[in-house]
Legacy VTK file of the C-alpha trace (Angstrom):
# vtk DataFile Version 3.0
C-alpha trace
ASCII
DATASET POLYDATA
POINTS 193 float
0.000 0.000 0.000
1.419 3.407 -0.983
0.532 6.565 0.896
2.189 9.855 1.695
5.577 8.944 0.274
6.054 5.533 1.854
5.167 1.945 0.979
4.054 -0.517 3.634
3.242 -4.221 3.717
1.285 -5.755 6.571
2.848 -9.069 7.605
5.298 -9.211 4.693
7.573 -11.622 6.560
6.157 -14.623 8.442
6.173 -14.624 12.260
8.315 -17.770 12.146
10.937 -15.981 10.038
10.848 -13.001 12.415
11.512 -15.361 15.334
14.346 -16.990 13.403
15.932 -13.550 12.793
15.672 -12.720 16.495
17.365 -16.027 17.369
20.206 -15.244 14.920
21.191 -12.175 16.960
24.143 -12.720 19.307
22.653 -11.176 22.467
26.103 -10.527 23.956
27.021 -8.398 20.904
24.405 -5.654 21.359
25.930 -2.175 21.570
24.498 1.269 22.176
23.321 2.724 18.853
25.109 5.726 17.409
24.066 8.825 15.485
25.708 10.717 12.617
29.487 10.477 12.693
29.427 7.378 14.905
28.746 9.424 18.042
26.764 8.128 21.002
24.207 10.613 22.341
21.441 9.114 24.468
19.497 12.393 24.375
18.905 11.718 20.665
19.113 7.931 20.432
18.929 5.314 23.151
18.684 1.825 21.668
20.752 -1.333 21.490
21.952 -2.611 18.112
24.043 -5.167 16.325
24.850 -5.742 12.667
23.807 -8.753 10.601
25.107 -9.717 7.185
23.221 -12.860 6.203
22.606 -13.568 2.529
19.227 -15.193 3.173
18.042 -12.001 4.913
18.755 -9.957 1.786
16.786 -12.508 -0.242
13.822 -11.972 2.112
13.843 -8.149 2.248
15.409 -6.740 -0.945
12.480 -7.664 -3.220
10.248 -5.336 -1.183
12.680 -2.450 -1.759
12.674 -3.049 -5.501
8.885 -3.302 -5.689
8.378 -0.141 -3.624
10.957 1.784 -5.664
9.116 0.940 -8.865
5.489 1.111 -7.742
5.959 4.332 -5.776
7.529 5.918 -8.840
10.710 6.888 -7.031
12.869 5.006 -9.548
15.983 5.718 -7.489
19.261 4.289 -8.725
21.124 2.207 -6.150
23.568 -0.661 -6.364
24.431 -1.502 -2.769
22.659 -2.707 0.339
24.270 -1.954 3.667
24.395 -4.420 6.535
21.192 -5.063 8.443
20.852 -3.298 11.756
18.994 -5.236 14.433
17.592 -2.806 16.997
16.174 -3.461 20.453
14.148 -0.803 22.274
13.456 -1.705 25.918
11.592 0.475 28.417
12.610 4.123 28.086
14.482 3.514 24.813
13.777 5.695 21.748
15.210 7.400 18.658
14.222 11.049 18.200
13.654 12.807 14.860
16.350 12.002 12.298
17.027 11.250 8.648
18.952 8.176 7.509
21.011 10.006 4.894
23.331 12.974 4.925
23.632 15.883 2.503
26.910 14.495 1.205
28.055 10.982 0.287
30.114 8.667 2.473
33.743 9.807 2.460
35.454 6.519 3.379
35.023 2.768 3.377
33.247 0.458 0.960
30.394 2.971 0.618
32.693 5.849 -0.356
30.944 8.135 -2.845
27.490 6.620 -2.163
24.419 7.907 -0.351
21.495 6.160 1.269
18.441 6.247 -1.006
15.732 4.050 0.531
15.255 2.902 4.117
13.436 -0.215 5.306
12.122 -1.022 8.752
10.871 -4.539 9.476
8.945 -5.129 12.687
10.169 -8.296 14.404
7.960 -8.060 17.487
4.208 -7.982 17.887
2.637 -4.694 18.946
1.020 -6.472 21.901
4.492 -7.258 23.275
5.285 -3.602 24.048
3.685 -0.234 24.828
4.783 3.015 23.170
7.509 2.618 20.558
5.415 3.928 17.657
7.212 4.610 14.369
6.378 8.069 12.993
7.285 9.855 9.752
7.239 13.626 9.276
6.605 14.672 5.700
7.986 18.180 6.243
10.045 17.729 3.072
6.848 17.742 1.020
5.067 20.515 2.921
7.748 22.441 4.856
5.376 25.195 5.980
3.209 22.919 8.161
3.581 19.795 10.285
2.580 16.660 8.442
3.280 13.734 10.765
1.909 10.217 10.609
2.340 7.199 12.876
2.742 4.071 10.740
0.289 1.889 12.654
0.849 -1.105 10.371
4.304 -1.572 11.945
2.603 -2.779 15.131
2.079 -6.056 13.252
4.887 -8.601 13.514
6.484 -9.056 10.085
5.212 -5.751 8.683
7.626 -3.717 6.633
7.839 -0.076 5.527
10.009 1.394 2.747
10.546 5.154 2.513
13.080 7.624 1.089
16.066 7.943 3.420
15.765 11.743 3.463
12.382 11.566 5.252
12.353 12.619 8.903
11.238 9.815 11.220
11.412 8.690 14.847
10.670 5.865 17.257
8.680 7.032 20.280
9.890 5.901 23.717
8.908 2.367 24.685
7.063 2.440 28.001
6.979 -1.315 28.642
8.054 -4.522 26.940
10.559 -4.659 24.087
10.277 -3.455 20.484
12.532 -5.349 18.063
13.177 -4.296 14.477
15.468 -4.844 11.535
16.613 -1.904 9.399
18.241 -1.887 5.961
19.334 0.859 3.555
19.876 0.811 -0.200
22.707 3.085 -1.324
24.010 4.443 -4.593
25.582 7.404 -6.343
24.347 10.830 -5.191
21.071 12.154 -6.564
21.414 14.075 -9.835
LINES 1 194
193 0 1 2 3 4 5 6 7 8 9 10 11 12 13 14 15 16 17 18 19 20 21 22 23 24 25 26 27 28 29 30 31 32 33 34 35 36 37 38 39 40 41 42 43 44 45 46 47 48 49 50 51 52 53 54 55 56 57 58 59 60 61 62 63 64 65 66 67 68 69 70 71 72 73 74 75 76 77 78 79 80 81 82 83 84 85 86 87 88 89 90 91 92 93 94 95 96 97 98 99 100 101 102 103 104 105 106 107 108 109 110 111 112 113 114 115 116 117 118 119 120 121 122 123 124 125 126 127 128 129 130 131 132 133 134 135 136 137 138 139 140 141 142 143 144 145 146 147 148 149 150 151 152 153 154 155 156 157 158 159 160 161 162 163 164 165 166 167 168 169 170 171 172 173 174 175 176 177 178 179 180 181 182 183 184 185 186 187 188 189 190 191 192
């Protein structure tokens, strides 16, 4: 379903696959998530993460990126998928307003010269397993003179997935109880022209 500059699928990935992903995560390898420049700032982001690079995961998620890119009419050019980021939000954890891309391309590493184009968030936990933790997008880029925010309620469903341009402002509200688990992926390519 396409609305307001994002594409969402309810229950795109089976609950069994979501559980399998969760079990793949080495629990002793979770680190505090960082923000731009690799900095830790718990006033902006307070969540625990680890990185996953499993070929079968790309086979599960990448087709949704390609479909959304085409059906939404974005037609962005990208040739790389970054590593998956597993994220755990326990009570009090959150990620305030941010964009997933920067105004300039990566300057070093295997992504040098590339920028994030599309972002994906896959819900691994059921919305009944936690309170708070809503995922919200602000479409200020399309109407900068007025607030235009929307909570993506479909992401409360385990296995639901949203694809959106990486330049869109978004946040995860604080979790008040339970644990919200998600998997994030970005497609990257040459800067926009």
